[in-house]
VOPAGU-2260 file (C-alpha; in pm, 1 decimal, decimal comma):
REM VOPAGU-2260
SITE   aa  ch    i         X         Y         Z
SITE  MET   A    0       0,0       0,0       0,0
SITE  LYS   A    1     141,8     332,7    -109,3
SITE  ARG   A    2     181,4     594,6     160,9
SITE  LYS   A    3      54,5     944,6      72,5
SITE  PRO   A    4     333,5    1196,8      39,6
SITE  CYS   A    5     384,2    1408,2     349,8
SITE  LEU   A    6     330,5    1781,9     331,7
SITE  LYS   A    7     646,3    1976,8     388,8
SITE  TRP   A    8     650,0    2229,4     676,8
SITE  ASN   A    9     652,6    2584,5     544,4
SITE  PRO   A   10     631,9    2838,7     828,3
SITE  ARG   A   11     554,7    3130,5     597,9
SITE  GLY   A   12     287,4    2936,2     413,2
SITE  MET   A   13     131,9    2807,9     736,6
SITE  TRP   A   14     101,7    3158,9     882,1
SITE  THR   A   15     -46,9    3275,7     553,1
SITE  VAL   A   16    -313,8    3005,7     577,1
SITE  VAL   A   17    -387,5    3095,8     941,2
SITE  LEU   A   18    -404,8    3467,0     859,3
SITE  LEU   A   19    -638,6    3405,9     568,1
SITE  ALA   A   20    -859,9    3191,7     789,3
SITE  VAL   A   21    -880,0    3465,6    1051,7
SITE  LEU   A   22    -952,3    3735,1     794,9
SITE  ILE   A   23   -1225,3    3526,7     637,9
SITE  ALA   A   24   -1378,7    3419,4     968,8
SITE  ALA   A   25   -1373,5    3759,3    1141,7
SITE  PRO   A   26   -1625,5    3932,2     913,4
SITE  ALA   A   27   -1842,2    3622,2     917,5
SITE  LEU   A   28   -1846,2    3621,3    1298,0
SITE  ALA   A   29   -1914,4    3995,8    1310,0
SITE  ALA   A   30   -2192,3    3960,3    1055,1
SITE  ASP   A   31   -2365,2    3702,6    1274,2
SITE  VAL   A   32   -2400,2    3948,3    1563,4
SITE  TYR   A   33   -2554,4    4292,6    1589,5
SITE  ARG   A   34   -2365,5    4487,4    1855,8
SITE  ILE   A   35   -2567,3    4738,2    2059,1
SITE  GLY   A   36   -2383,8    4992,1    2274,9
SITE  GLY   A   37   -2488,5    5100,7    2623,3
SITE  LEU   A   38   -2375,6    5406,5    2821,0
SITE  PHE   A   39   -2509,6    5402,9    3175,9
SITE  SER   A   40   -2426,5    5548,8    3517,4
SITE  VAL   A   41   -2382,1    5202,0    3663,9
SITE  THR   A   42   -2180,7    5335,1    3959,3
SITE  GLY   A   43   -2151,4    5676,6    4122,7
SITE  PRO   A   44   -2422,0    5916,9    4245,8
SITE  ALA   A   45   -2655,2    5838,4    3955,1
SITE  SER   A   46   -2628,5    5458,5    3989,2
SITE  PHE   A   47   -2996,4    5447,6    4087,7
SITE  LEU   A   48   -3055,0    5540,0    3722,6
SITE  GLY   A   49   -2784,2    5348,1    3543,8
SITE  ASP   A   50   -2779,8    5019,2    3730,7
SITE  PRO   A   51   -3143,6    4926,9    3651,2
SITE  GLU   A   52   -3089,9    5053,2    3295,3
SITE  LYS   A   53   -2791,0    4823,5    3243,9
SITE  ARG   A   54   -2981,4    4530,0    3391,4
SITE  SER   A   55   -3285,2    4604,6    3174,6
SITE  LEU   A   56   -3083,5    4629,1    2853,6
SITE  GLU   A   57   -2919,5    4294,8    2928,0
SITE  MET   A   58   -3261,6    4144,0    3003,2
SITE  ALA   A   59   -3405,9    4275,9    2676,6
SITE  VAL   A   60   -3112,7    4145,8    2472,9
SITE  ALA   A   61   -3145,0    3801,2    2633,3
SITE  GLU   A   62   -3518,8    3796,0    2562,4
SITE  ILE   A   63   -3477,7    3898,4    2198,1
SITE  ASN   A   64   -3199,9    3643,5    2144,3
SITE  ALA   A   65   -3413,2    3369,2    2302,7
SITE  ASP   A   66   -3682,2    3453,6    2045,8
SITE  GLY   A   67   -3436,2    3412,7    1757,1
SITE  GLY   A   68   -3271,3    3753,7    1749,4
SITE  ILE   A   69   -3325,4    4009,5    1474,4
SITE  ASP   A   70   -3377,4    3849,6    1132,7
SITE  GLY   A   71   -3191,0    3546,2    1262,1
SITE  LYS   A   72   -2892,1    3740,8    1397,6
SITE  MET   A   73   -2810,7    3751,5    1766,9
SITE  LEU   A   74   -2763,4    4072,8    1965,3
SITE  GLU   A   75   -2459,9    4153,9    2177,2
SITE  ALA   A   76   -2464,8    4437,0    2431,6
SITE  VAL   A   77   -2139,7    4630,7    2484,1
SITE  ILE   A   78   -2182,8    4849,6    2792,5
SITE  TYR   A   79   -1960,8    5116,6    2948,1
SITE  ASP   A   80   -2006,1    5275,2    3289,9
SITE  THR   A   81   -2008,6    5656,6    3267,6
SITE  GLU   A   82   -2028,0    5696,3    3648,0
SITE  GLY   A   83   -2254,7    5993,2    3566,9
SITE  ASP   A   84   -1952,2    6185,8    3435,5
SITE  PRO   A   85   -2000,4    6357,1    3094,3
SITE  GLN   A   86   -1629,8    6318,1    3012,0
SITE  LYS   A   87   -1643,7    5944,8    3077,8
SITE  ALA   A   88   -1953,3    5929,4    2860,2
SITE  VAL   A   89   -1752,7    6091,9    2580,0
SITE  SER   A   90   -1475,8    5835,6    2626,5
SITE  GLY   A   91   -1734,6    5557,4    2620,7
SITE  ILE   A   92   -1908,8    5669,4    2302,9
SITE  ASN   A   93   -1577,7    5699,2    2122,5
SITE  LYS   A   94   -1499,0    5337,7    2214,2
SITE  LEU   A   95   -1842,3    5219,5    2104,8
SITE  ILE   A   96   -1816,6    5394,8    1768,6
SITE  ASN   A   97   -1450,8    5343,1    1681,1
SITE  LYS   A   98   -1348,4    5021,6    1861,1
SITE  ASP   A   99   -1665,2    4818,6    1912,4
SITE  LYS   A  100   -1835,6    4924,7    1586,4
SITE  VAL   A  101   -2182,2    4910,4    1741,9
SITE  LEU   A  102   -2494,3    4943,7    1532,3
SITE  ALA   A  103   -2675,0    5177,5    1773,2
SITE  ILE   A  104   -2632,2    5319,3    2124,0
SITE  ILE   A  105   -2871,0    5325,3    2421,1
SITE  GLY   A  106   -2812,1    5585,5    2692,8
SITE  PRO   A  107   -2661,5    5779,4    2860,2
SITE  SER   A  108   -2856,7    5784,4    3185,7
SITE  THR   A  109   -2837,5    6158,7    3255,9
SITE  THR   A  110   -2908,4    6478,5    3066,3
SITE  PRO   A  111   -2556,7    6629,3    3108,2
SITE  ALA   A  112   -2392,6    6310,5    2977,6
SITE  THR   A  113   -2634,8    6286,4    2684,9
SITE  LEU   A  114   -2575,8    6645,3    2579,9
SITE  ALA   A  115   -2201,1    6578,4    2596,8
SITE  VAL   A  116   -2219,2    6282,9    2355,2
SITE  LYS   A  117   -2506,2    6347,6    2117,4
SITE  ASN   A  118   -2293,5    6538,4    1865,8
SITE  PHE   A  119   -2057,9    6239,2    1843,7
SITE  ALA   A  120   -2353,1    6019,0    1747,0
SITE  GLU   A  121   -2476,5    6277,8    1498,3
SITE  ARG   A  122   -2136,0    6306,1    1330,1
SITE  ALA   A  123   -2094,9    5926,8    1318,4
SITE  ARG   A  124   -2452,4    5890,0    1187,7
SITE  ILE   A  125   -2537,4    5628,1    1447,1
SITE  PRO   A  126   -2877,7    5601,4    1619,7
SITE  LEU   A  127   -2860,9    5717,6    1983,7
SITE  ILE   A  128   -3158,7    5652,5    2212,5
SITE  SER   A  129   -3104,4    5843,2    2536,5
SITE  CYS   A  130   -3252,6    5740,9    2871,2
SITE  ALA   A  131   -3245,8    6098,5    3007,8
SITE  ALA   A  132   -3528,6    6349,7    3042,9
SITE  GLY   A  133   -3397,8    6694,6    2943,5
SITE  ILE   A  134   -3603,9    6846,8    2665,3
SITE  ALA   A  135   -3288,2    6984,4    2501,5
SITE  ILE   A  136   -3191,1    6627,4    2404,6
SITE  THR   A  137   -3460,1    6607,1    2136,7
SITE  GLU   A  138   -3573,5    6967,7    2094,4
SITE  PRO   A  139   -3482,0    7086,2    1845,1
SITE  VAL   A  140   -3490,3    6753,2    1666,6
SITE  THR   A  141   -3161,1    6624,7    1528,3
SITE  PRO   A  142   -3155,9    6332,7    1283,5
SITE  TRP   A  143   -2987,5    6059,4    1490,2
SITE  THR   A  144   -3089,2    6131,4    1851,1
SITE  PHE   A  145   -3401,9    5988,8    2016,0
SITE  LYS   A  146   -3500,3    5934,1    2378,8
SITE  THR   A  147   -3738,1    5723,8    2586,9
SITE  ALA   A  148   -3760,0    5923,7    2911,8
SITE  GLN   A  149   -4065,5    6148,8    2936,5
SITE  ASN   A  150   -3988,9    6515,6    2868,9
SITE  ASP   A  151   -3944,5    6748,3    3164,4
SITE  ALA   A  152   -4187,7    6986,0    2992,4
SITE  LEU   A  153   -4462,9    6726,5    3042,3
SITE  ALA   A  154   -4350,9    6666,8    3401,3
SITE  VAL   A  155   -4377,2    7038,1    3483,0
SITE  ALA   A  156   -4724,3    7054,3    3328,9
SITE  SER   A  157   -4834,6    6764,2    3549,7
SITE  VAL   A  158   -4700,2    6932,3    3863,6
SITE  TYR   A  159   -4857,7    7268,6    3784,7
SITE  ALA   A  160   -5197,0    7118,5    3696,9
SITE  HIS   A  161   -5194,6    6935,0    4031,3
SITE  MET   A  162   -5105,4    7256,6    4216,6
SITE  LYS   A  163   -5375,3    7459,5    4045,3
SITE  ASN   A  164   -5640,2    7203,2    4136,1
SITE  ARG   A  165   -5538,5    7236,7    4502,6
SITE  GLY   A  166   -5544,8    7613,2    4521,4
SITE  VAL   A  167   -5169,9    7680,6    4517,4
SITE  GLU   A  168   -5082,8    8032,5    4400,4
SITE  LYS   A  169   -4724,0    8110,8    4508,2
SITE  ILE   A  170   -4435,1    7870,1    4461,1
SITE  GLY   A  171   -4068,9    7849,9    4553,0
SITE  LEU   A  172   -3818,9    7674,4    4324,1
SITE  LEU   A  173   -3507,3    7483,1    4424,5
SITE  THR   A  174   -3322,5    7323,1    4132,5
SITE  VAL   A  175   -2996,7    7133,0    4094,3
SITE  ALA   A  176   -2720,2    7322,7    3914,5
SITE  ASP   A  177   -2672,1    7089,8    3617,5
SITE  ALA   A  178   -2830,4    7040,6    3275,0
SITE  PHE   A  179   -3129,0    6847,4    3415,9
SITE  GLY   A  180   -3198,1    7113,3    3678,4
SITE  GLU   A  181   -3151,2    7401,0    3435,0
SITE  SER   A  182   -3387,0    7241,2    3185,3
SITE  GLY   A  183   -3646,7    7187,6    3457,7
SITE  LYS   A  184   -3605,3    7542,4    3585,5
SITE  GLN   A  185   -3655,2    7678,2    3235,8
SITE  GLN   A  186   -3978,0    7482,7    3194,5
SITE  LEU   A  187   -4100,3    7580,0    3542,4
SITE  GLU   A  188   -4048,3    7947,3    3462,7
SITE  GLN   A  189   -4192,3    7927,2    3111,2
SITE  GLN   A  190   -4512,2    7744,7    3205,4
SITE  VAL   A  191   -4597,5    7911,9    3535,6
SITE  GLY   A  192   -4823,9    8174,9    3379,2
SITE  ASN   A  193   -5028,4    7910,4    3197,4
SITE  TYR   A  194   -5162,2    7789,0    3532,4
SITE  GLY   A  195   -5214,2    8122,0    3708,1
SITE  LEU   A  196   -4922,6    8055,0    3945,9
SITE  ARG   A  197   -4649,1    8290,5    4061,3
SITE  ILE   A  198   -4286,4    8214,5    4146,0
SITE  VAL   A  199   -4179,4    8402,7    4460,0
SITE  ALA   A  200   -3831,6    8253,8    4514,8
SITE  VAL   A  201   -3568,4    8075,9    4304,9
SITE  GLU   A  202   -3268,0    7896,6    4455,0
SITE  SER   A  203   -3025,3    7626,3    4339,5
SITE  PHE   A  204   -2797,7    7361,2    4488,0
SITE  GLY   A  205   -2494,7    7163,7    4372,1
SITE  GLY   A  206   -2521,0    6798,9    4279,1
SITE  LYS   A  207   -2292,7    6701,5    4569,3
SITE  ASP   A  208   -2430,9    6942,9    4830,6
SITE  THR   A  209   -2526,2    6785,4    5162,1
SITE  ASP   A  210   -2723,4    7070,2    5321,6
SITE  MET   A  211   -2976,5    7309,7    5164,8
SITE  THR   A  212   -3103,4    7486,0    5477,6
SITE  ALA   A  213   -2967,3    7824,5    5362,1
SITE  GLN   A  214   -3161,7    7810,0    5035,5
SITE  LEU   A  215   -3474,8    7679,4    5204,3
SITE  THR   A  216   -3461,6    7953,3    5468,8
SITE  LYS   A  217   -3466,9    8213,7    5190,3
SITE  ILE   A  218   -3754,7    8035,2    5016,2
SITE  ARG   A  219   -3954,5    8018,2    5342,3
SITE  ALA   A  220   -3909,5    8393,6    5390,4
SITE  ALA   A  221   -4082,7    8452,6    5053,5
SITE  GLY   A  222   -4400,3    8281,6    5180,8
SITE  PRO   A  223   -4472,8    8021,6    4911,4
SITE  ASP   A  224   -4779,6    7796,8    4915,5
SITE  ALA   A  225   -4567,6    7506,9    4785,3
SITE  ILE   A  226   -4205,5    7424,4    4699,7
SITE  VAL   A  227   -4078,2    7246,3    4388,8
SITE  CYS   A  228   -3743,8    7065,6    4401,1
SITE  TRP   A  229   -3601,4    6965,5    4062,7
SITE  GLY   A  230   -3308,5    6726,1    4062,8
SITE  THR   A  231   -3189,9    6368,7    4094,1
SITE  ASN   A  232   -3069,7    6183,1    4401,1
SITE  PRO   A  233   -2919,1    6233,2    4649,1
SITE  GLY   A  234   -2986,1    6610,6    4660,5
SITE  PRO   A  235   -3368,0    6598,9    4657,1
SITE  ALA   A  236   -3366,2    6358,1    4953,6
SITE  VAL   A  237   -3151,8    6609,2    5144,3
SITE  VAL   A  238   -3402,6    6882,6    5056,5
SITE  ALA   A  239   -3688,7    6669,6    5192,7
SITE  LYS   A  240   -3501,8    6614,3    5521,0
SITE  ASN   A  241   -3404,4    6981,7    5552,9
SITE  ILE   A  242   -3766,3    7092,7    5501,4
SITE  ARG   A  243   -3874,6    6866,7    5785,8
SITE  GLN   A  244   -3590,0    6989,6    6007,7
SITE  LEU   A  245   -3686,1    7351,9    5939,5
SITE  GLN   A  246   -4054,8    7269,1    5999,4
SITE  ILE   A  247   -4159,3    7431,1    5672,7
SITE  ASP   A  248   -4527,3    7344,3    5657,5
SITE  VAL   A  249   -4605,7    7365,0    5284,7
SITE  PRO   A  250   -4636,7    7085,3    5025,9
SITE  LEU   A  251   -4314,4    6967,0    4861,4
SITE  TYR   A  252   -4319,5    6854,7    4499,2
SITE  GLN   A  253   -4033,1    6662,9    4341,3
SITE  SER   A  254   -3947,6    6591,7    3978,2
SITE  HIS   A  255   -3969,0    6258,6    3798,0
SITE  GLY   A  256   -3591,6    6244,6    3848,0
SITE  VAL   A  257   -3650,6    6078,7    4188,0
SITE  ALA   A  258   -3920,0    5832,8    4082,5
SITE  SER   A  259   -3758,5    5522,3    4229,7
SITE  PRO   A  260   -3752,6    5329,7    4559,2
SITE  LYS   A  261   -3407,2    5479,5    4618,3
SITE  PHE   A  262   -3555,8    5821,0    4693,1
SITE  ILE   A  263   -3783,4    5681,8    4964,1
SITE  GLU   A  264   -3487,4    5492,8    5106,8
SITE  LEU   A  265   -3271,0    5807,2    5114,8
SITE  ALA   A  266   -3537,9    6047,7    5240,9
SITE  GLY   A  267   -3686,4    5810,7    5498,9
SITE  GLU   A  268   -3977,1    5958,1    5695,3
SITE  ALA   A  269   -3920,9    6294,1    5523,3
SITE  ALA   A  270   -4056,1    6142,1    5200,6
SITE  GLU   A  271   -4406,3    6118,1    5349,2
SITE  GLY   A  272   -4665,3    6325,2    5164,5
SITE  ILE   A  273   -4437,9    6430,0    4876,2
SITE  CYS   A  274   -4601,0    6446,0    4531,6
SITE  LEU   A  275   -4427,5    6395,0    4199,4
SITE  PRO   A  276   -4494,5    6307,3    3836,1
SITE  THR   A  277   -4385,4    5964,5    3717,1
SITE  GLY   A  278   -4438,1    5707,4    3451,3
SITE  LYS   A  279   -4705,3    5453,9    3537,2
SITE  ILE   A  280   -4469,9    5177,7    3649,2
SITE  LEU   A  281   -4471,6    5279,1    4016,8
SITE  VAL   A  282   -4849,8    5235,6    4032,1
SITE  ALA   A  283   -4902,3    4967,7    3767,0
SITE  GLY   A  284   -5120,5    4760,5    3999,2
SITE  LEU   A  285   -5361,1    5051,5    4042,0
SITE  LEU   A  286   -5416,2    5111,0    3669,4
SITE  PRO   A  287   -5746,3    5014,3    3503,0
SITE  VAL   A  288   -5741,4    4687,4    3308,4
SITE  ASP   A  289   -5792,5    4870,5    2976,9
SITE  ASP   A  290   -5485,3    5093,8    3015,7
SITE  PRO   A  291   -5278,8    5042,1    2695,0
SITE  GLN   A  292   -4956,0    5006,6    2896,1
SITE  LYS   A  293   -5079,3    4768,0    3163,4
SITE  GLU   A  294   -4983,5    4441,2    2991,5
SITE  MET   A  295   -4633,0    4563,7    2904,5
SITE  LEU   A  296   -4583,0    4705,9    3253,6
SITE  ASN   A  297   -4687,4    4384,1    3424,6
SITE  ASP   A  298   -4463,4    4178,2    3195,5
SITE  TYR   A  299   -4159,8    4398,2    3262,1
SITE  ILE   A  300   -4219,3    4411,7    3638,0
SITE  LEU   A  301   -4249,1    4033,2    3657,4
SITE  ARG   A  302   -3934,9    3972,9    3449,4
SITE  TYR   A  303   -3728,4    4229,6    3636,9
SITE  THR   A  304   -3824,8    4127,8    3988,3
SITE  GLU   A  305   -3782,1    3756,2    3913,8
SITE  THR   A  306   -3442,5    3785,1    3742,8
SITE  GLN   A  307   -3288,0    4074,6    3935,4
SITE  LYS   A  308   -3434,7    4001,0    4279,9
SITE  MET   A  309   -3508,2    4368,0    4345,7
SITE  PRO   A  310   -3793,4    4617,1    4294,8
SITE  VAL   A  311   -3836,2    4793,3    3961,2
SITE  SER   A  312   -3798,2    5162,0    3891,9
SITE  GLY   A  313   -3914,9    5359,2    3590,4
SITE  PHE   A  314   -3553,3    5426,2    3500,1
SITE  GLY   A  315   -3482,3    5066,9    3401,3
SITE  GLY   A  316   -3787,8    5087,7    3179,7
SITE  TYR   A  317   -3620,5    5357,8    2971,3
SITE  ALA   A  318   -3350,7    5114,4    2856,6
SITE  TRP   A  319   -3598,0    4826,7    2816,8
SITE  ASP   A  320   -3814,6    5043,6    2591,8
SITE  ALA   A  321   -3513,8    5170,0    2396,5
SITE  MET   A  322   -3399,4    4817,2    2311,3
SITE  HIS   A  323   -3745,9    4703,0    2206,6
SITE  LEU   A  324   -3800,5    5015,8    1995,7
SITE  LEU   A  325   -3461,2    4959,7    1839,2
SITE  ALA   A  326   -3543,2    4593,2    1772,6
SITE  GLU   A  327   -3862,1    4700,8    1597,0
SITE  ALA   A  328   -3665,3    4943,5    1379,5
SITE  MET   A  329   -3394,4    4685,0    1303,6
SITE  GLN   A  330   -3637,1    4432,6    1155,0
SITE  GLY   A  331   -3561,8    4400,3     784,6
SITE  ALA   A  332   -3298,5    4676,5     791,7
SITE  GLY   A  333   -3008,3    4439,5     731,7
SITE  GLY   A  334   -2788,9    4624,4     978,3
SITE  ASP   A  335   -2815,2    4949,3     777,0
SITE  ARG   A  336   -2803,5    5241,0    1023,6
SITE  ASN   A  337   -2982,9    5475,9     786,2
SITE  LYS   A  338   -3272,9    5234,8     751,8
SITE  ILE   A  339   -3282,8    5182,6    1128,7
SITE  ARG   A  340   -3298,2    5558,0    1185,4
SITE  ASP   A  341   -3574,2    5596,8     927,9
SITE  ASN   A  342   -3768,9    5305,7    1079,8
SITE  LEU   A  343   -3744,7    5456,1    1429,1
SITE  GLU   A  344   -3904,0    5775,1    1299,3
SITE  LYS   A  345   -4194,1    5573,5    1159,2
SITE  ILE   A  346   -4281,9    5390,5    1482,6
SITE  ASP   A  347   -4638,6    5477,2    1578,7
SITE  HIS   A  348   -4856,6    5359,3    1869,7
SITE  PHE   A  349   -4594,4    5139,0    2038,7
SITE  PRO   A  350   -4711,6    5055,3    2394,7
SITE  ALA   A  351   -4414,1    5030,4    2629,6
SITE  VAL   A  352   -4309,6    5076,6    2991,8
SITE  SER   A  353   -4260,1    5453,7    2968,2
SITE  GLY   A  354   -4566,8    5530,5    2759,8
SITE  VAL   A  355   -4716,9    5477,9    2415,7
SITE  PHE   A  356   -4452,8    5593,0    2167,3
SITE  ARG   A  357   -4542,3    5784,6    1853,7
SITE  PHE   A  358   -4221,3    5898,2    1685,4
SITE  SER   A  359   -4219,1    6125,3    1381,2
SITE  PRO   A  360   -3971,5    6345,7    1191,3
SITE  ASP   A  361   -4080,9    6629,7    1423,0
SITE  ASP   A  362   -4085,5    6432,2    1750,3
SITE  HIS   A  363   -3799,7    6205,6    1862,6
SITE  ASN   A  364   -3943,7    6150,0    2210,4
SITE  GLY   A  365   -4287,6    6042,9    2097,7
SITE  LEU   A  366   -4466,7    6063,8    2433,8
SITE  GLY   A  367   -4765,5    6276,3    2532,4
SITE  PRO   A  368   -4912,2    6396,0    2865,5
SITE  GLU   A  369   -5078,5    6058,1    2921,7
SITE  ALA   A  370   -4733,4    5905,1    2984,6
SITE  PHE   A  371   -4733,8    6071,8    3328,4
SITE  VAL   A  372   -4939,6    6023,8    3641,4
SITE  MET   A  373   -4909,4    6212,7    3969,7
SITE  VAL   A  374   -4824,6    6005,0    4275,4
SITE  ARG   A  375   -4797,4    6071,6    4647,1
SITE  ILE   A  376   -4575,2    5889,0    4894,8
SITE  GLU   A  377   -4790,5    5751,6    5176,4
SITE  GLY   A  378   -4668,9    5508,7    5439,1
SITE  GLY   A  379   -4345,4    5460,3    5246,0
SITE  ILE   A  380   -4521,1    5348,5    4925,1
SITE  TRP   A  381   -4656,8    5514,2    4613,3
SITE  SER   A  382   -5024,7    5603,1    4586,4
SITE  LEU   A  383   -5199,2    5725,6    4273,4
SITE  GLU   A  384   -5331,6    6081,4    4286,6
SITE  ARG   A  385   -5678,5    6117,7    4140,0
């Protein structure tokens, strides 16, 4: 029996074969996966926002992949922790665009971080779906930037309508000195006349301040019927405690920026009686059976609590919604970013955790006043204001 001739060892030829194999396989592997970027404040002062967002994005990706992915291709989430720092968000988006070659980006968690990165997404022509609330993120509309958090303009309208119905006339404002607080302050000042209210005092606080008694003493001297605090934790919890310490006996309203169990935990007994606007997730069990969001809310709450072993917050819902909206837009797009962007703009009547989305070329937030309800903290839990 003849033995087959042995192949001679050729180092250069062998490495050529290996290199060719890698070059051929790499695009094939990349083509089998759609990479989605995430920028969240997973740690740091805004972790109450970013941690549930990261968890929710990972949950959504796992769910979509279990159902067969997008047009047969699996999703892969590449997530960077911004720590709530706009500069770290900039570093993260540059990695996602230039190193990771993601198809789209979800986040950041905060308004300042989103405003710091949105121009990078616009220049790279990559869909960015922010999880932050500032109206400046999507107004004026820019082609590649969308968001899932309800606009602060709608939140202010909810607060003012509630005040008017309860006979409030004079209000004091206390806002955090960052992009979220400035955007809220602008809306509070612009809309006040629409409700027959009058602002009698305006003060601000830093994001890391631990005592606001000086500002609150000035506000008390102006004699308001109610106080509005606009910020994200931990500052608003400090404000709640300081108001109780100073025995200021007027209603305190907070923004949707504290709509999570973390605020009640931080404020403790001082949270009692506070009113704020929020998405419906905090009171999902109290919604009527015909509410268009109820089924989606119940599904998300069940999945999150079972897999994460912790209560939900509306903030995680922003990332959950963003991934499912993105998945809808990716269907049939073949990984083409332009088609994905165009498909996002065409999404209409999409019930989700944060509201019923109706995007258009003129509206990249897509939510109306019905996305908000007013809640009151009673006995350490949320109750629905009627």
